[in-house]
C-alpha positions in Angstrom: 0.1 0.0 0.0 1.2 3.5 -0.9 1.7 6.0 1.9 4.0 8.7 0.5 2.6 10.5 -2.5 4.8 13.0 -4.4 3.0 15.2 -6.9 5.1 16.8 -9.6 4.4 19.8 -11.8 6.7 19.9 -14.7 8.1 23.0 -16.6 11.0 23.5 -18.9 13.5 24.7 -16.4 12.3 23.5 -13.0 9.6 21.4 -11.4 7.5 21.8 -8.2 7.0 18.8 -5.9 4.6 18.3 -3.1 4.8 15.4 -0.7 1.8 14.0 1.1 1.8 11.4 3.8 -1.4 9.5 4.0 -3.2 6.4 5.4 -5.8 5.4 2.9 -7.6 8.6 2.0 -6.6 10.6 5.1 -3.6 12.7 5.2 -1.5 12.1 8.3 0.8 15.1 8.3 1.1 18.5 6.8 2.2 18.4 3.1 5.7 19.8 2.2 6.7 21.6 -1.0 10.0 22.2 -2.8 11.2 23.4 -6.2 14.0 21.5 -8.1 15.9 22.1 -11.4 14.7 19.9 -14.2 18.0 18.2 -14.8 20.0 15.3 -13.2 21.2 17.3 -10.2 17.5 18.3 -9.4 16.5 14.6 -9.7 19.1 13.6 -7.1 18.0 16.5 -4.8 14.4 15.3 -5.2 15.1 11.8 -4.0 17.2 13.0 -1.1 14.4 15.4 -0.1 11.8 12.6 -0.2 14.0 10.3 1.9 14.3 13.1 4.4 10.5 13.7 4.7 9.6 10.0 4.3 11.8 8.7 7.1 10.5 5.4 8.5 8.7 4.5 5.2 10.2 2.1 2.8 10.6 2.9 -0.8 7.8 0.6 -1.9 5.3 2.8 -0.1 6.4 5.8 -2.3 4.6 6.9 -5.5 5.8 9.6 -7.7 3.1 11.2 -10.0 3.2 13.8 -12.6 1.4 15.0 -15.7 2.5 13.5 -19.1 4.0 16.7 -20.6 6.3 15.0 -23.2 9.9 16.0 -23.2 9.6 17.9 -19.9 8.6 14.8 -17.9 10.7 12.1 -19.6 14.0 12.9 -17.8 12.8 12.7 -14.3 10.5 9.7 -15.2 13.5 7.7 -16.5 15.6 8.6 -13.5 12.9 7.6 -11.1 12.3 4.3 -13.0 16.0 3.5 -13.1 16.4 4.2 -9.4 13.8 1.5 -8.6 10.8 3.8 -7.5 7.3 3.7 -8.8 6.5 6.5 -11.3 3.0 7.3 -12.7 2.6 9.7 -15.6 -1.0 10.6 -15.9 -3.0 12.4 -18.6 -3.2 16.2 -17.6 -6.9 16.3 -18.7 -7.8 13.6 -16.1 -6.0 15.3 -13.3 -7.5 18.7 -14.2 -11.1 17.5 -14.3 -10.8 15.6 -11.1 -9.7 18.5 -9.0 -13.1 20.2 -8.7 -13.4 24.0 -8.4 -10.0 25.7 -7.8 -9.5 29.3 -7.0 -5.7 29.3 -6.9 -3.6 28.6 -10.0 0.2 28.3 -9.6 2.8 25.6 -9.8 2.7 24.9 -6.1 -1.0 24.4 -6.0 -0.8 22.2 -9.2 1.8 20.0 -7.6 -0.4 19.5 -4.6 -3.4 18.7 -6.8 -1.3 16.0 -8.5 -0.3 14.5 -5.2 -3.9 14.4 -4.0 -4.9 12.8 -7.3 -2.3 10.1 -6.8 -3.5 9.5 -3.2 -7.1 9.1 -4.1 -6.6 7.2 -7.4 -3.4 5.1 -6.9 -5.4 1.9 -7.3 -5.7 2.9 -10.9 -2.0 3.6 -11.3 -0.2 2.5 -14.5 3.5 2.2 -13.7 5.7 4.2 -16.0 8.1 2.2 -18.3 10.4 3.9 -20.7 10.3 3.2 -24.3 13.0 1.1 -26.0 15.9 3.0 -27.5 14.8 2.0 -31.0 11.2 3.1 -30.4 12.4 6.4 -29.0 14.6 7.0 -32.0 11.8 6.0 -34.3 9.5 8.5 -32.7 11.9 11.4 -33.0 12.6 10.7 -36.7 8.9 10.3 -37.4 7.9 13.6 -35.7 10.7 15.4 -37.5 9.6 14.0 -40.9 6.0 15.2 -40.0 7.3 18.8 -39.4 9.2 18.7 -42.6 6.0 17.8 -44.5 4.2 20.7 -43.0 7.0 23.1 -44.0 6.9 21.7 -47.6 3.1 22.2 -47.8 3.5 25.8 -46.5 6.0 26.5 -49.1 4.0 25.0 -51.9 0.9 27.0 -50.8 2.9 30.2 -50.8 4.4 29.4 -54.2 1.1 28.5 -55.8 -0.5 31.8 -54.5 1.9 33.7 -56.7 1.0 31.6 -59.8 -2.6 32.7 -59.5 -1.7 36.3 -60.3 -0.9 37.4 -63.8 1.1 40.5 -62.8 4.8 39.7 -62.5 7.3 41.5 -60.2 10.8 41.0 -59.0 9.5 40.1 -55.5 7.3 37.4 -56.9 10.0 35.9 -59.0 12.2 35.8 -56.0 9.6 34.1 -53.9 9.0 31.5 -56.7 12.6 30.7 -57.2 13.5 30.6 -53.5 10.4 28.4 -52.7 11.4 26.0 -55.4 14.9 25.6 -54.1 13.6 25.1 -50.5 11.1 22.5 -51.6 13.8 20.6 -53.3 16.0 20.6 -50.1 13.0 19.6 -48.0 12.2 16.7 -50.2 15.8 15.5 -49.8 15.5 15.7 -46.1 12.2 13.8 -46.2 13.8 11.2 -48.2 16.6 10.8 -45.7 14.0 10.5 -42.9 12.2 7.7 -44.8 15.5 5.8 -45.1 16.4 6.3 -41.4 12.9 5.1 -40.4 13.5 1.9 -42.5 16.9 1.4 -41.0 15.6 1.8 -37.4 12.8 -0.8 -38.0 15.2 -3.2 -39.7 17.6 -3.1 -36.8 15.1 -4.1 -34.2 13.6 -7.6 -34.4 10.4 -6.8 -32.5 9.8 -3.6 -34.5 10.4 -5.4 -37.7 8.1 -8.2 -36.9 5.2 -5.9 -36.1 5.9 -3.7 -39.0 5.8 -6.7 -41.4 2.5 -7.8 -39.9 0.6 -4.4 -40.1 1.9 -3.4 -43.5 0.5 -6.6 -45.0 -2.9 -4.9 -44.9 -3.7 -2.8 -48.0 -3.7 0.9 -47.2 -1.2 0.6 -44.4 2.1 2.0 -45.6 5.4 3.0 -43.9 4.0 6.2 -42.3 0.8 4.8 -40.9 2.7 1.7 -39.6 5.4 3.9 -37.9 2.6 6.1 -36.5 0.8 3.2 -35.0 3.9 1.7 -33.5 5.1 5.1 -32.1 1.8 6.1 -30.5 0.8 2.7 -29.1 4.3 1.9 -27.8 4.4 -0.9 -30.4 0.9 -1.9 -29.4 1.7 -2.4 -25.7 0.4 0.9 -24.4 -3.3 0.1 -24.6 -3.1 -3.6 -23.7 -3.9 -4.6 -27.3 -7.4 -3.1 -26.8 -8.7 -1.8 -30.2 -11.4 0.1 -28.5 -9.0 2.2 -26.5 -6.8 2.8 -29.5 -9.9 3.8 -31.4 -10.7 6.3 -28.7 -7.2 7.7 -28.8 -7.4 8.1 -32.6 -10.8 9.8 -32.3 -12.8 7.3 -34.4 -14.7 5.5 -31.6 -18.3 6.8 -31.6 -20.0 7.7 -28.3 -23.7 8.7 -27.6 -25.1 11.3 -25.3 -28.3 10.5 -23.4 -29.9 12.0 -20.3 -33.5 11.9 -19.4 -35.9 12.7 -22.3 -34.4 15.9 -23.6 -30.8 14.7 -24.5 -30.6 11.7 -26.8 -28.2 12.1 -29.7 -26.9 9.4 -31.9 -23.3 8.2 -31.4 -20.7 10.6 -32.7 -16.9 10.7 -32.7 -15.2 13.1 -30.2 -13.0 16.0 -31.4 -10.9 15.2 -28.4 -8.2 13.2 -30.2 -4.8 13.3 -31.9 -5.8 14.8 -35.2 -2.5 14.1 -36.9 -2.6 10.4 -36.5 -6.4 10.4 -37.3 -5.7 12.0 -40.6 -3.1 9.4 -41.4 -5.6 6.6 -40.8 -8.1 8.4 -43.0 -5.7 8.2 -45.8 -5.2 4.5 -45.1 -9.0 3.9 -45.2 -9.2 5.6 -48.6 -6.4 3.4 -50.0 -8.1 0.3 -48.5 -11.3 1.1 -50.3 -9.5 1.3 -53.5 -7.1 -1.8 -53.2 -8.9 -4.2 -50.9 -12.0 -5.8 -52.5 -13.5 -6.8 -49.1 -13.3 -3.3 -47.9 -14.5 -1.9 -51.2 -17.6 -4.2 -51.2 -18.3 -3.2 -47.6 -18.1 0.5 -48.5 -20.4 0.0 -51.5 -22.9 -1.9 -49.5 -23.3 0.8 -46.9 -23.5 3.6 -49.4 -26.3 1.7 -51.3 -28.2 1.5 -47.9 -28.1 5.3 -47.7 -25.3 5.8 -45.2 -23.4 9.0 -45.2 -20.0 8.6 -46.8 -18.1 10.1 -43.7 -19.9 7.6 -41.5 -18.9 4.8 -43.7 -15.3 6.0 -43.8 -15.2 6.1 -39.9 -16.7 2.5 -39.8 -13.8 1.3 -42.2 -11.2 3.0 -39.9 -12.7 1.3 -36.9 -12.6 -2.1 -38.7 -9.1 -1.6 -39.9 -7.8 -0.9 -36.4 -9.7 -3.9 -34.9 -8.0 -6.1 -37.6 -4.6 -4.6 -37.1 -4.8 -5.2 -33.3 -6.0 -8.8 -33.8 -3.2 -9.4 -36.3 -0.5 -8.2 -34.0 -2.0 -10.1 -31.0 -2.1 -13.3 -32.8 1.0 -12.6 -35.0 -0.7 -13.2 -38.2 -0.5 -11.4 -41.6 -3.6 -10.2 -43.5 -5.2 -12.5 -45.9 -8.2 -11.1 -47.9 -9.7 -14.6 -48.3 -10.0 -15.2 -44.6 -13.3 -13.3 -43.9 -16.6 -14.5 -42.7 -20.2 -13.0 -42.8 -22.1 -11.8 -39.7 -25.7 -10.7 -40.0 -25.5 -9.8 -43.7 -22.3 -7.8 -43.0 -18.6 -8.6 -43.6 -16.2 -9.0 -40.8 -12.7 -8.3 -41.9 -11.1 -10.2 -39.0 -8.4 -12.5 -40.3 -8.3 -16.2 -39.6 -5.6 -17.1 -37.1 -2.7 -18.6 -39.0 0.9 -19.3 -38.1 3.5 -17.3 -39.9 
């Protein structure tokens, strides 16, 4: 049972920590607060500070908890994990909406809120585990490639805007020439990223196995496969639960019902990672074109009068369910292994050894 709860509010240069000693849901002593540098020396000071205020309590009763803020929280989380202590990185949205009404907003108050959240919800704790070195490297290259693509699109838009005007000027010629040169260089950088992604996957047996499985499905290319592996921690983050992954991707529909006045049909939530959702949308369009089973399923729903956007979302959901099942059972996609269910087509593959 946890008795020492350390709430951590991360920022770029420092982090605030509040320590609460509790028995169950009752605090046994006044909380203490301190500020530390967000670097290795600060991590060491934090552990020494906790040992001072948690005297008499063994390390297995400690729980460090913080918001998952990406790069700001990774350093301390890895240090705490390597030191043998329990670390919990929780979604900031959950912590915020569990705190109730708050009048004070500062780093000290936020760190105490996080400590209280850990104290009241530690039975739901998901222990932090760092990503493998290969997956971390893959994530960095993938995100860098994505930023390059956005820059390329911005340059192309700017250059095309000048083509719409008939009037020529020295400034427009300069913009057109410079944009063309920059786009060429960005394309070269994107090609290098693609090769680096392939090299990283090829160098890791587990990544290569999962990559080969999910890219066997029509519509899933290198970028979609990489995105799936990066954001699901190679399908371990969500316990191979396709429904949870669908929620994260923003394609799982949810209804709203209360009494007799609120009763809306299920809709997807805008609260999602839109970048990875757009990649899956492209995969669904490709699957409709190149996979006969998906194409027939699409045509059947369209003929029944379903809205095309609804059908596309159904296909994305089906694709995710199939991909998760394929990874779980270590099978590759086979378009012939389908079966009918209530006049519909299930795209789940038959379990085969590969």
